[in-house]
C-alpha positions as CSV (number, residue, x, y, z in Angstrom):
1,M,-3.8,-19.4,15.3
2,A,-3.2,-22.5,17.4
3,W,-4.2,-24.6,14.4
4,I,-1.8,-22.7,12.0
5,L,1.0,-23.1,14.6
6,D,0.3,-26.8,14.7
7,E,0.4,-27.2,10.9
8,Y,3.6,-25.2,10.6
9,S,5.2,-27.3,13.3
10,K,4.4,-30.5,11.4
11,F,6.6,-29.3,8.5
12,H,9.2,-27.1,10.1
13,G,9.4,-28.2,13.7
14,H,7.9,-26.5,16.8
15,S,8.6,-22.8,16.9
16,L,6.5,-20.5,19.1
17,A,8.2,-17.4,17.5
18,V,6.7,-18.0,14.1
19,M,3.1,-17.1,14.8
20,T,1.4,-14.1,16.3
21,R,-2.0,-14.0,18.1
22,K,-1.5,-17.4,19.7
23,P,-3.5,-18.4,22.8
24,I,-1.6,-17.5,26.0
25,D,-1.0,-21.2,26.9
26,L,0.8,-21.7,23.6
27,G,3.2,-18.8,24.1
28,G,0.9,-15.9,23.3
29,Y,1.5,-12.5,24.7
30,L,-0.7,-11.2,27.5
31,G,-0.8,-7.7,26.0
32,R,-1.6,-8.9,22.5
33,E,-4.6,-6.7,22.1
34,A,-2.3,-3.7,22.2
35,T,0.6,-5.0,20.2
36,T,-0.5,-4.2,16.7
37,R,-1.9,-0.8,17.4
38,R,1.2,0.2,19.4
39,G,3.5,-1.4,16.8
40,V,2.1,0.8,14.1
41,I,3.0,3.9,16.2
42,Y,6.4,2.6,17.2
43,A,7.3,1.7,13.6
44,T,6.1,5.2,12.4
45,E,8.1,6.9,15.2
46,S,11.2,4.9,14.2
47,L,10.9,5.7,10.6
48,L,10.3,9.4,11.3
49,A,13.3,9.5,13.6
50,E,15.6,8.4,10.8
51,Y,14.6,11.6,9.0
52,G,14.9,13.7,12.2
53,K,11.1,14.1,12.6
54,S,8.5,13.1,15.0
55,I,4.7,12.6,15.0
56,N,4.3,16.0,16.6
57,N,3.1,18.6,14.1
58,L,2.9,16.2,11.2
59,T,-0.3,15.5,9.2
60,F,-1.7,12.0,8.8
61,A,-4.5,10.1,6.9
62,I,-5.5,6.7,8.2
63,Q,-7.1,4.0,6.1
64,G,-9.2,1.7,8.3
65,F,-10.7,2.8,11.6
66,G,-11.1,-0.5,13.4
67,N,-9.1,-1.8,16.3
68,V,-5.7,-0.8,14.8
69,G,-6.6,2.3,12.8
70,S,-8.7,3.9,15.6
71,W,-6.0,3.4,18.1
72,A,-3.3,4.7,15.7
73,A,-5.4,7.8,15.3
74,R,-5.8,8.2,19.1
75,L,-2.1,7.7,19.7
76,I,-1.1,10.1,16.8
77,H,-3.5,12.7,18.3
78,E,-2.0,12.2,21.8
79,R,1.5,12.8,20.4
80,G,0.5,16.1,18.7
81,G,0.0,14.8,15.2
82,K,-2.8,16.1,13.1
83,V,-5.2,13.5,11.6
84,I,-7.0,15.0,8.6
85,A,-8.7,11.9,7.2
86,V,-9.8,8.5,8.3
87,S,-11.8,5.8,6.5
88,G,-13.9,3.1,7.9
89,I,-16.0,0.4,6.4
90,T,-19.0,2.7,6.1
91,R,-17.6,6.1,5.5
92,A,-14.5,8.3,5.1
93,V,-14.2,11.5,7.1
94,K,-11.9,14.4,6.3
95,N,-11.2,17.8,7.7
96,P,-8.1,19.7,6.4
97,N,-7.9,21.5,9.7
98,G,-7.7,18.2,11.6
99,I,-10.2,15.8,13.1
100,V,-10.8,15.9,16.8
101,I,-10.1,12.3,17.3
102,P,-11.6,11.8,20.8
103,T,-14.9,13.2,19.4
104,L,-14.8,10.9,16.5
105,L,-14.0,7.9,18.8
106,N,-16.9,8.8,21.1
107,H,-19.2,9.0,18.1
108,K,-18.1,5.7,16.7
109,E,-18.6,4.0,20.1
110,A,-22.1,5.5,20.5
111,M,-23.3,4.9,17.0
112,G,-21.3,1.8,16.0
113,S,-19.8,3.4,12.9
114,L,-18.6,6.6,11.2
115,K,-21.7,6.6,9.0
116,T,-23.5,9.6,10.7
117,F,-20.4,11.6,11.7
């Protein structure tokens, strides 16, 4: 990302605000590992609030179960949302009654994927 920032700066002038995931010494954010995953939830909460709703008691499906998707599932679960489907690179998992996200996360951590869940 530092290289991309440098290339951008050559054409448009130096601007730290233009690029995310920069190294800390180039204006990067100390909490950057959490920003995308939390940003997904904040954006979802903001959109739902415009319609008078919240994550609590709503149903979700999540495509991608890597760093962002797995954390989104965890945060949705913690806020009372029901995750009924997730897909990862090796497998999709569904349960119309809701997936117990902590159990799925533990399985993924122990096995390295959703493949055998």
